[in-house]
C-alpha positions as CSV (number, residue, x, y, z in Angstrom):
1,M,0.0,0.0,0.0
2,G,1.5,3.4,-1.0
3,E,2.1,5.7,1.9
4,N,1.0,8.8,-0.1
5,Q,-2.3,7.2,-1.3
6,K,-5.2,9.0,0.1
7,R,-7.5,6.9,2.2
8,V,-11.1,7.2,1.1
9,P,-13.7,5.4,3.4
10,I,-16.1,3.0,1.7
11,R,-19.0,4.7,3.5
12,R,-18.4,7.9,1.5
13,R,-18.5,6.0,-1.7
14,V,-21.7,4.2,-0.6
15,L,-23.4,7.6,0.1
16,K,-22.7,8.5,-3.6
17,T,-24.5,5.5,-4.8
18,V,-27.7,5.9,-2.8
19,L,-29.7,6.7,-5.9
20,L,-28.4,3.6,-7.6
21,T,-29.2,1.6,-4.5
22,T,-32.8,2.7,-4.7
23,L,-33.1,1.4,-8.2
24,V,-31.6,-1.8,-7.2
25,A,-34.1,-2.1,-4.4
26,M,-36.9,-1.8,-6.9
27,L,-35.4,-4.7,-8.8
28,A,-35.0,-6.7,-5.7
29,A,-38.6,-6.1,-4.7
30,S,-39.8,-7.2,-8.2
31,L,-37.7,-10.3,-8.0
32,T,-38.9,-11.0,-4.5
33,S,-42.5,-10.8,-5.7
34,L,-41.8,-13.2,-8.5
35,I,-40.1,-15.6,-6.1
36,C,-43.1,-15.4,-3.8
37,M,-45.5,-16.2,-6.6
38,I,-43.5,-19.1,-7.6
39,G,-43.2,-20.2,-4.0
40,I,-46.9,-20.0,-3.6
41,K,-47.3,-22.2,-6.7
42,N,-44.8,-24.7,-5.4
43,K,-46.3,-24.7,-1.9
44,S,-49.8,-25.3,-3.4
45,E,-48.5,-28.2,-5.4
46,H,-46.6,-29.6,-2.4
47,A,-49.7,-29.1,-0.1
48,L,-52.0,-30.9,-2.5
49,T,-49.5,-33.7,-3.0
50,E,-49.2,-34.2,0.8
51,Q,-52.9,-34.1,1.2
52,L,-53.4,-36.7,-1.5
53,E,-50.7,-38.9,0.1
54,R,-52.4,-38.6,3.5
55,N,-55.8,-39.4,2.1
56,L,-54.5,-42.3,0.1
57,M,-52.6,-43.7,3.0
58,S,-55.6,-43.4,5.3
59,L,-57.8,-45.1,2.7
60,V,-55.3,-47.9,2.0
61,R,-54.8,-48.4,5.8
62,Q,-58.6,-48.7,6.3
63,K,-58.8,-51.3,3.6
64,T,-55.9,-53.3,5.0
65,V,-57.4,-53.1,8.5
66,A,-60.8,-54.3,7.2
67,A,-59.1,-57.2,5.3
68,D,-57.0,-58.1,8.4
69,A,-60.2,-58.1,10.5
70,K,-61.9,-60.5,8.2
71,L,-58.8,-62.8,8.2
72,E,-58.8,-62.6,12.0
73,H,-62.4,-63.7,11.9
74,Y,-61.5,-66.7,9.8
75,E,-58.7,-67.6,12.3
76,G,-61.3,-67.6,15.1
77,Y,-63.1,-70.6,13.6
78,I,-59.8,-72.6,13.3
79,L,-58.7,-71.6,16.8
80,F,-62.1,-72.8,18.2
81,L,-61.9,-76.0,16.2
82,T,-58.3,-76.7,17.3
83,D,-59.2,-76.0,20.9
84,Y,-62.3,-78.3,20.6
85,I,-60.3,-81.2,19.1
86,E,-57.5,-80.9,21.8
87,N,-60.2,-81.0,24.5
88,M,-61.8,-84.1,22.9
89,Y,-58.6,-86.0,23.7
90,K,-59.3,-85.6,27.4
91,G,-62.3,-88.0,26.9
92,R,-60.9,-90.0,24.0
93,E,-62.0,-93.4,25.3
94,I,-65.5,-92.3,25.9
95,L,-65.8,-90.6,22.5
96,I,-64.5,-93.7,20.8
97,S,-67.1,-95.8,22.5
98,I,-70.0,-93.5,21.3
99,G,-68.6,-92.8,17.8
100,H,-69.7,-94.3,14.5
101,L,-67.9,-95.5,11.4
102,F,-68.7,-92.7,8.9
103,D,-68.1,-93.7,5.2
104,P,-66.3,-92.2,2.2
105,P,-68.5,-90.0,0.0
106,L,-71.1,-92.0,-1.9
107,T,-72.7,-91.3,-5.3
108,T,-76.1,-91.3,-3.5
109,I,-75.3,-88.1,-1.6
110,P,-77.5,-85.3,-3.1
111,K,-75.6,-82.5,-4.8
112,G,-75.3,-79.5,-2.6
113,E,-75.9,-81.3,0.7
114,Y,-73.3,-81.3,3.5
115,A,-71.8,-84.6,4.4
116,M,-69.2,-86.0,6.8
117,T,-66.8,-88.1,4.7
118,R,-63.5,-89.9,5.1
119,G,-60.4,-90.7,3.0
120,F,-57.0,-92.5,3.6
121,T,-53.5,-91.5,2.5
122,S,-53.1,-94.8,0.6
123,D,-54.5,-98.3,0.2
124,K,-52.1,-99.4,3.0
125,I,-54.5,-97.7,5.5
126,T,-57.6,-99.7,6.3
127,V,-60.6,-99.1,8.4
128,G,-59.2,-101.6,10.9
129,S,-55.9,-99.9,11.3
130,V,-57.5,-96.5,12.0
131,K,-60.8,-97.6,13.4
132,D,-60.3,-95.8,16.8
133,D,-59.5,-92.5,15.0
134,I,-62.6,-92.9,12.7
135,L,-64.8,-93.5,15.8
136,F,-63.1,-90.7,17.7
137,F,-63.3,-88.1,15.0
138,S,-66.9,-88.9,14.0
139,N,-67.8,-86.8,17.1
140,I,-66.3,-83.7,15.3
141,E,-69.3,-83.5,13.0
142,Q,-71.3,-81.6,15.7
143,V,-68.7,-78.8,15.4
144,Y,-68.1,-79.1,11.6
145,E,-71.8,-78.6,10.8
146,P,-72.5,-75.2,12.5
147,I,-69.1,-73.9,11.2
148,A,-69.8,-75.0,7.6
149,R,-73.5,-73.9,7.6
150,E,-72.7,-70.5,9.2
151,N,-70.2,-69.9,6.4
152,D,-72.1,-71.4,3.6
153,G,-70.6,-70.0,0.4
154,L,-67.5,-68.8,2.2
155,I,-66.0,-72.0,3.6
156,S,-65.6,-74.6,0.9
157,T,-64.5,-77.5,3.2
158,V,-63.7,-78.1,6.8
159,Y,-61.3,-81.0,7.3
160,L,-58.5,-82.5,9.3
161,G,-55.7,-84.9,8.5
162,T,-54.2,-87.1,11.2
163,K,-50.8,-88.6,11.4
164,S,-52.4,-92.1,11.4
165,G,-53.5,-91.5,7.8
166,L,-57.2,-90.6,8.2
167,L,-58.7,-87.5,6.4
168,A,-62.0,-86.4,7.9
169,S,-63.9,-83.8,5.9
170,Y,-67.2,-82.0,6.0
171,D,-68.5,-80.2,2.9
172,K,-71.2,-80.3,0.3
173,W,-68.9,-81.0,-2.6
174,S,-68.4,-84.7,-1.8
175,Y,-70.2,-85.8,-5.0
176,L,-67.2,-84.6,-7.0
177,S,-65.1,-87.5,-5.6
178,A,-68.0,-89.9,-4.8
179,V,-67.3,-93.6,-4.9
180,E,-69.3,-96.8,-5.0
181,P,-70.3,-98.6,-1.8
182,G,-67.4,-100.6,-0.4
183,E,-64.7,-98.4,-2.1
184,E,-62.4,-95.9,-0.4
185,V,-61.0,-92.5,-1.3
186,Y,-57.2,-92.3,-1.3
187,Y,-55.3,-89.0,-1.1
188,D,-51.8,-88.6,0.2
189,Y,-52.4,-85.3,2.1
190,T,-49.2,-85.7,4.0
191,Q,-47.4,-84.3,1.0
192,S,-49.7,-81.3,0.7
193,S,-48.5,-77.8,1.7
194,W,-51.0,-77.4,4.5
195,Y,-49.9,-80.7,6.3
196,Q,-46.2,-80.1,5.7
197,Q,-46.5,-76.6,7.1
198,G,-48.5,-77.8,10.0
199,L,-45.6,-80.0,11.1
200,K,-43.6,-76.9,11.6
201,E,-46.1,-74.5,13.1
202,N,-47.3,-74.0,16.6
203,G,-50.5,-72.1,15.9
204,V,-52.8,-70.8,13.2
205,F,-51.1,-70.3,9.8
206,Y,-52.1,-69.6,6.2
207,T,-51.2,-71.4,3.0
208,G,-50.5,-69.7,-0.3
209,L,-53.4,-68.4,-2.5
210,Y,-54.7,-70.6,-5.2
211,T,-57.7,-70.6,-7.6
212,D,-59.9,-73.5,-6.6
213,S,-60.0,-76.3,-9.1
214,Q,-63.8,-76.7,-8.8
215,G,-64.4,-73.1,-9.8
216,R,-65.1,-71.8,-6.3
217,G,-62.9,-68.7,-6.7
218,L,-59.8,-67.4,-5.1
219,T,-59.1,-69.6,-2.1
220,I,-56.9,-69.6,1.0
221,T,-56.5,-72.4,3.5
222,V,-56.4,-71.4,7.2
223,A,-55.0,-74.3,9.3
224,S,-53.6,-75.2,12.7
225,P,-51.8,-78.3,14.1
226,F,-53.6,-80.1,17.0
227,K,-52.1,-82.1,19.8
228,D,-53.2,-84.7,22.4
229,T,-53.3,-84.2,26.1
230,D,-49.5,-85.1,26.3
231,G,-48.7,-82.3,23.8
232,V,-47.9,-84.7,21.0
233,F,-48.7,-83.7,17.5
234,Q,-51.7,-85.6,16.1
235,G,-52.6,-83.8,12.9
236,V,-53.7,-80.6,11.2
237,D,-57.2,-79.2,11.0
238,C,-58.1,-76.7,8.2
239,A,-60.8,-74.8,6.4
240,D,-60.7,-73.6,2.8
241,F,-62.1,-70.0,2.6
242,D,-63.3,-68.4,-0.6
243,I,-61.7,-64.9,-0.4
244,T,-62.9,-63.6,-3.8
245,G,-65.3,-61.2,-2.0
246,L,-62.6,-60.1,0.4
247,Y,-60.2,-59.5,-2.5
248,D,-62.8,-57.5,-4.6
249,D,-63.7,-55.3,-1.6
250,M,-60.0,-54.8,-0.7
251,I,-59.0,-53.4,-4.1
252,S,-62.3,-51.4,-4.7
253,I,-60.8,-47.9,-4.1
254,D,-62.5,-45.1,-6.0
255,M,-59.9,-42.3,-6.5
256,G,-60.7,-40.9,-9.9
257,E,-60.2,-41.6,-13.5
258,G,-57.0,-43.5,-14.3
259,A,-56.5,-44.6,-10.7
260,F,-56.4,-48.3,-9.7
261,S,-55.4,-50.6,-6.9
262,F,-53.9,-54.1,-6.7
263,A,-52.5,-56.5,-4.1
264,I,-49.2,-58.3,-4.1
265,D,-48.1,-61.3,-2.1
266,A,-44.9,-61.7,0.1
267,E,-42.8,-62.5,-3.0
268,G,-44.0,-59.4,-4.9
269,A,-46.3,-61.3,-7.3
270,I,-49.7,-59.7,-8.3
271,I,-52.6,-61.4,-6.6
272,S,-55.5,-62.0,-8.9
273,P,-58.3,-64.6,-9.3
274,D,-57.4,-64.8,-13.0
275,S,-53.8,-65.8,-13.8
276,D,-53.9,-64.1,-17.2
277,E,-55.1,-60.9,-15.5
278,S,-52.3,-61.2,-13.0
279,A,-49.7,-61.2,-15.7
280,S,-51.3,-58.2,-17.6
281,R,-51.8,-56.3,-14.3
282,K,-48.1,-56.6,-13.5
283,K,-47.4,-55.0,-16.9
284,Y,-50.1,-52.4,-16.3
285,T,-48.8,-51.3,-13.0
286,G,-45.7,-49.8,-14.6
287,L,-43.5,-51.2,-11.7
288,T,-40.4,-53.3,-12.0
289,N,-40.0,-56.6,-10.2
290,E,-37.6,-55.0,-7.8
291,E,-40.1,-52.2,-6.9
292,L,-42.9,-54.8,-6.4
293,K,-40.5,-56.8,-4.2
294,M,-39.7,-53.7,-2.2
295,M,-43.4,-53.0,-1.6
296,S,-43.9,-56.5,-0.3
297,S,-41.2,-56.0,2.4
298,G,-43.8,-55.5,5.2
299,E,-43.5,-51.7,5.5
300,E,-46.0,-49.1,4.4
301,G,-44.8,-46.2,2.3
302,I,-45.3,-44.0,-0.8
303,L,-43.5,-44.3,-4.1
304,Q,-43.5,-41.5,-6.6
305,K,-42.6,-42.7,-10.1
306,D,-43.0,-41.1,-13.5
307,K,-46.5,-39.4,-13.4
308,A,-48.1,-41.4,-10.6
309,F,-48.2,-41.9,-6.9
310,Y,-48.1,-45.5,-5.4
311,V,-49.3,-45.8,-1.8
312,Y,-48.9,-49.2,-0.2
313,A,-49.5,-50.8,3.2
314,P,-49.1,-54.4,4.5
315,I,-51.7,-56.9,5.6
316,E,-49.4,-58.4,8.1
317,R,-51.5,-61.4,9.0
318,V,-50.9,-63.0,5.6
319,G,-47.9,-61.1,4.3
320,W,-49.8,-59.3,1.5
321,T,-49.5,-55.7,0.5
322,L,-52.3,-53.4,-0.8
323,C,-51.2,-50.8,-3.3
324,A,-53.1,-47.8,-4.8
325,C,-51.9,-45.9,-7.9
326,V,-53.1,-42.4,-8.6
327,P,-52.0,-40.3,-11.6
328,R,-50.3,-37.0,-10.6
329,E,-52.7,-35.2,-13.0
330,I,-55.6,-35.8,-10.6
331,V,-53.8,-34.0,-7.9
332,L,-52.1,-31.2,-9.9
333,G,-55.0,-30.3,-12.3
334,S,-56.1,-27.4,-10.1
335,V,-52.5,-26.1,-9.9
336,R,-52.4,-25.5,-13.7
337,D,-54.7,-22.4,-13.6
338,V,-52.5,-20.8,-10.9
339,E,-49.5,-21.6,-12.9
340,Q,-50.8,-19.8,-16.0
341,S,-51.5,-16.7,-14.0
342,I,-48.1,-16.8,-12.5
343,I,-46.5,-17.0,-16.0
344,I,-48.4,-13.8,-17.1
345,A,-47.2,-12.0,-14.0
346,I,-43.7,-13.2,-14.5
347,L,-43.7,-11.8,-18.1
348,I,-44.9,-8.4,-16.8
349,F,-42.3,-8.4,-14.0
350,I,-39.5,-9.3,-16.5
351,A,-40.4,-6.3,-18.7
352,I,-40.5,-3.8,-15.8
353,T,-37.3,-5.1,-14.2
354,A,-35.5,-5.2,-17.5
355,L,-36.1,-1.4,-17.8
356,I,-34.9,-0.8,-14.2
357,L,-31.9,-3.0,-14.7
358,I,-30.8,-1.0,-17.8
359,I,-30.8,2.2,-15.7
360,V,-29.0,0.6,-12.8
361,L,-26.4,-0.9,-15.1
362,L,-25.6,2.5,-16.6
363,A,-25.3,4.1,-13.2
364,S,-23.3,1.2,-11.7
365,Y,-20.8,1.3,-14.5
366,K,-19.5,4.7,-13.3
367,V,-18.8,3.4,-9.8
368,A,-17.5,0.0,-10.7
369,G,-13.9,1.1,-10.8
370,S,-14.0,2.7,-7.3
371,I,-15.9,0.0,-5.4
372,T,-16.8,-3.2,-7.2
373,Y,-13.6,-4.0,-9.1
374,P,-11.2,-4.1,-6.1
375,M,-13.9,-6.1,-4.2
376,E,-14.1,-8.5,-7.1
377,L,-10.3,-8.9,-7.1
378,L,-10.4,-9.6,-3.3
379,G,-13.2,-12.0,-3.9
380,R,-11.2,-14.0,-6.4
381,D,-8.3,-14.2,-3.9
382,M,-10.8,-15.5,-1.3
383,E,-12.1,-18.1,-3.7
384,T,-8.5,-19.3,-4.3
385,I,-8.0,-19.6,-0.6
386,A,-11.4,-21.2,-0.1
387,D,-10.5,-23.9,-2.6
388,G,-7.8,-25.1,-0.2
389,D,-4.7,-23.1,-1.1
390,I,-3.9,-21.7,2.3
391,D,-0.4,-20.8,1.2
392,Y,-1.9,-18.1,-1.1
393,R,-1.9,-14.5,0.2
394,A,-4.3,-11.7,-1.0
395,S,-2.9,-8.5,-2.5
396,V,-3.5,-5.1,-0.9
397,Y,-5.5,-3.1,-3.4
398,R,-6.3,0.1,-1.7
399,N,-5.8,2.3,1.4
400,D,-9.3,1.9,2.8
401,E,-11.5,-0.6,4.6
402,I,-10.9,-3.1,1.7
403,G,-7.2,-2.8,2.3
404,D,-7.8,-3.4,6.1
405,I,-9.8,-6.6,5.3
406,T,-7.0,-7.8,3.0
407,L,-4.3,-7.3,5.7
408,G,-6.5,-9.0,8.3
409,L,-7.2,-11.9,6.0
410,N,-3.5,-12.6,5.4
411,A,-2.8,-12.4,9.1
412,M,-5.6,-14.9,9.8
413,L,-4.2,-17.2,7.2
414,D,-0.8,-17.1,8.8
415,R,-2.3,-18.1,12.2
416,L,-4.6,-20.8,10.5
417,E,-1.7,-22.4,8.8
418,S,0.2,-22.7,12.0
419,T,-2.8,-24.1,13.9
420,L,-3.6,-26.7,11.2
421,T,-0.1,-28.0,11.4
422,E,-0.4,-28.5,15.1
423,L,-3.9,-30.1,14.7
424,D,-2.6,-32.6,12.2
425,D,0.1,-33.7,14.5
426,T,-2.4,-34.0,17.4
427,K,-5.0,-35.9,15.3
428,L,-2.4,-38.4,14.1
429,H,-1.3,-39.1,17.6
430,A,-4.8,-39.4,18.9
431,E,-5.8,-41.9,16.1
432,E,-2.8,-44.1,16.9
433,M,-3.6,-44.1,20.6
434,S,-7.3,-44.8,20.0
435,A,-6.5,-47.8,17.8
436,L,-4.2,-49.3,20.4
437,A,-6.7,-48.7,23.2
438,N,-9.5,-50.7,21.4
439,K,-7.4,-53.6,20.0
440,D,-6.6,-56.9,21.7
441,A,-2.8,-57.4,21.5
442,L,-2.9,-61.2,21.1
443,T,-5.7,-61.8,18.7
444,G,-6.0,-58.5,16.8
445,I,-9.7,-58.3,17.4
446,R,-11.5,-55.6,19.5
447,N,-10.9,-55.8,23.2
448,K,-13.0,-55.2,26.4
449,T,-12.8,-51.4,26.0
450,A,-14.2,-51.6,22.5
451,Y,-16.8,-54.0,23.7
452,D,-18.0,-51.5,26.4
453,K,-18.4,-48.8,23.8
454,E,-20.4,-51.1,21.5
455,V,-22.7,-52.1,24.4
456,Q,-23.4,-48.4,25.0
457,K,-24.2,-48.0,21.3
458,T,-26.5,-51.0,21.4
459,E,-28.3,-49.5,24.5
460,W,-28.8,-46.3,22.5
461,D,-30.1,-48.3,19.4
462,L,-32.5,-50.1,21.7
463,L,-33.9,-46.8,22.9
464,Q,-34.5,-45.9,19.2
465,G,-36.5,-49.1,18.7
466,N,-33.9,-51.3,17.1
467,T,-34.6,-54.7,18.8
468,E,-32.9,-57.0,16.4
469,F,-29.8,-57.9,18.3
470,G,-28.4,-60.6,20.6
471,F,-25.3,-61.9,22.3
472,A,-23.3,-65.1,21.7
473,M,-20.8,-66.0,24.5
474,V,-17.9,-68.3,23.9
475,D,-15.5,-69.7,26.5
476,L,-12.4,-71.8,25.8
477,N,-12.2,-75.0,27.7
478,S,-9.1,-76.3,29.5
479,L,-6.9,-73.2,28.9
480,K,-5.2,-73.7,32.3
481,K,-4.5,-77.3,31.5
482,I,-2.9,-76.3,28.1
483,N,-0.8,-73.6,29.8
484,D,0.4,-76.0,32.6
485,T,1.1,-78.9,30.3
486,F,2.4,-77.3,27.1
487,G,3.3,-73.7,28.1
488,H,1.6,-70.4,27.8
489,D,2.7,-69.9,24.2
490,K,0.6,-73.0,23.2
491,G,-2.3,-71.6,25.2
492,N,-2.0,-68.4,23.2
493,I,-2.2,-70.5,20.0
494,A,-5.4,-72.2,21.3
495,I,-6.9,-68.7,22.0
496,K,-6.0,-67.4,18.5
497,K,-7.4,-70.6,16.8
498,L,-10.7,-70.3,18.7
499,C,-10.8,-66.6,17.8
500,H,-10.3,-67.4,14.2
501,L,-13.2,-69.9,14.3
502,I,-15.5,-67.4,16.0
503,C,-14.7,-64.7,13.4
504,E,-15.2,-67.2,10.5
505,T,-18.6,-68.2,12.0
506,F,-20.0,-64.8,12.8
507,V,-18.9,-62.7,9.7
508,H,-21.7,-60.1,10.0
509,S,-21.2,-59.3,13.7
510,P,-18.5,-57.6,15.8
511,V,-16.4,-60.1,17.9
512,F,-14.6,-59.1,21.2
513,R,-12.2,-60.7,23.5
514,I,-13.5,-59.7,26.9
515,G,-11.4,-62.0,29.1
516,G,-8.4,-64.3,29.0
517,D,-10.4,-67.2,27.4
518,E,-13.8,-65.5,27.0
519,F,-15.2,-64.0,23.8
520,A,-18.4,-62.1,23.1
521,V,-20.3,-61.6,19.8
522,I,-23.0,-58.9,19.5
523,L,-25.3,-60.5,16.9
524,R,-26.3,-58.4,14.0
525,G,-28.0,-58.8,10.5
526,N,-27.7,-62.2,9.0
527,D,-26.0,-63.6,12.0
528,Y,-29.0,-62.6,14.2
529,H,-31.5,-64.2,11.7
530,N,-29.5,-67.4,11.3
531,I,-28.2,-67.9,14.8
532,D,-29.4,-71.5,15.2
533,R,-27.6,-72.6,12.0
534,L,-24.4,-70.7,13.0
535,I,-24.4,-72.3,16.5
536,S,-24.7,-75.7,14.9
537,E,-21.9,-75.0,12.4
538,F,-19.7,-73.8,15.3
539,N,-20.2,-76.9,17.4
540,K,-19.6,-79.1,14.4
541,N,-16.3,-77.4,13.8
542,I,-15.4,-77.9,17.5
543,D,-16.2,-81.6,17.1
544,T,-14.1,-81.8,14.0
545,Y,-11.1,-80.4,15.8
546,A,-11.5,-83.1,18.6
547,T,-11.2,-85.9,16.0
548,D,-8.6,-84.5,13.7
549,D,-5.4,-86.5,14.4
550,S,-3.3,-84.1,12.3
551,L,-3.7,-81.4,14.9
552,E,-1.5,-80.8,17.9
553,P,-3.2,-81.3,21.3
554,W,-3.4,-77.5,22.0
555,E,-4.9,-77.0,18.5
556,K,-7.8,-79.3,19.3
557,V,-9.6,-76.5,20.9
558,S,-12.8,-77.1,22.8
559,A,-15.3,-74.3,23.7
560,A,-18.7,-73.8,25.1
561,I,-21.1,-71.4,23.4
562,G,-24.4,-69.9,24.4
563,Y,-26.6,-67.2,23.0
564,A,-29.7,-65.1,23.7
565,L,-31.8,-62.8,21.5
566,Y,-33.5,-59.7,22.8
567,D,-37.0,-60.3,23.9
568,K,-39.0,-57.3,24.9
569,K,-41.2,-59.4,27.2
570,I,-38.4,-60.4,29.5
571,D,-35.5,-58.1,28.7
572,S,-35.4,-54.6,30.2
573,S,-31.9,-53.8,29.1
574,V,-29.0,-54.9,26.9
575,D,-27.4,-56.3,30.1
576,N,-30.3,-58.7,30.6
577,V,-29.7,-60.2,27.2
578,F,-25.9,-60.5,27.9
579,K,-26.6,-62.3,31.2
580,R,-29.0,-64.8,29.6
581,A,-26.4,-65.5,26.9
582,D,-23.7,-66.0,29.5
583,Q,-25.9,-68.3,31.5
584,A,-26.7,-70.4,28.3
585,M,-22.9,-70.6,27.7
586,Y,-22.2,-71.9,31.2
587,E,-25.1,-74.4,30.9
588,H,-23.5,-75.7,27.7
589,K,-20.1,-75.8,29.5
590,K,-21.7,-78.0,32.3
591,Q,-23.1,-80.3,29.7
592,M,-19.8,-80.7,27.9
593,K,-18.1,-81.4,31.3
594,A,-20.7,-84.0,32.2
595,L,-20.2,-85.7,28.9
596,C,-16.5,-85.8,29.4
597,E,-16.9,-87.3,32.9
């Protein structure tokens, strides 16, 4: 900066440009008005869109709740029937004594009349071999009849299949499979989906949808396994429900021209009574297989795609999803008139502001050299510095406030450069110390300190509603014996070998060494959902070590493992889950010790 340069304050220059500032203010006011108009239009569109989404979601939820209520009503019949059958076992001997030998369906049964009929899984089953079950289950007719007649037209068949090979049915379609006197009906129901699924379930369940072969519409089977008084599985009782009416009511959503609704199953396939319609509907929806699969994930949500809104919500009882599609034009039609008015206003504003802008530009040109140009130069210097070049220094352009800012900026950069150097050194040291503090020196995995931090994080996740976690505890057996017999270095080998096995087993979860011979796994993701399989694999590998003659004695590691998953009914904190897992591990350890003894 020249010593003889006259210092002229910026304030004085600003006073000279008051008139120009007034004109600029007019331009700013005009632009602000335009922005406000555009903002009103955007807010209107946004508000209408949000209102549509809320209305659609509310309507879809109402439909899913209604469908879920009907399905719950269907479950009630099966629950009652299951409870009734299981109570029958308390008086089995008496019921056998008063029962009767009901027959397979005969051609003499009038069409459209209900009948109690029987069938066997194969010709290896005879009346004599299952006579007691025939007599016993003949008493079920007094429950079958009111259920079937109360739901005439809705329930196709009420039936049960026993593990002895007897199929006891009650319906009015028996004439379709009627036989001559003295003959039997054979149907290996043990291979059917409802019986196979019943072997795995502990309560009411649904089979997949199907179109009934007798033309009775879209059908779903609601079933439940039943047990005797000793809790032993004895068979599966079922009812076939025609849900065509439920389906039609569920997708009947009137939302305007071009809108439609549809349902998808848990695999993302379109649900339709007509298979051809299902294929064309999938094409008609305009959604990809991935998008349909995403909608069937069990969560509700809204998808905006192209020119339509898709609102979907789950029917959790059966794993279906109801989806409604509404064209954007239905929502935004009323916004178009407002948009046209805004366009006209914008054109007028453009003409007025263009005139004002010309005047302002002419006046601004005269003062550009005294104010704006040196500020532009300083701005360029600041952009260079902002891009990361902190070694760059701004030039001093004038002996006024701008020059003061330039000097202050350069002084600040000098101090900043010095401070950043010190911070980099401190950060590097802190990172090195943090890594050492959280790492187990022997195994290289995370240590007890890292474990405590992860537990705190898990506690916080639990407060946020994330309940999919658990603990697996692993304890190395006979470490003291290995140390005393072969030396501590061999004991360390055993610890590292066990650590390697744990990390290979639980690849989706963090593993910690929290004691000399004790490890903890906080179960996440796939490990959480597949824990039983992983525990089995772990134990198999331990058993393999024990029988592998190629291994040294200290390499034949033996370990006890136990786990527990968070259960909101019994766990009030993360520590509760840890203690249950630890207890399970010690129980396993006792079992292993007892087997060895």
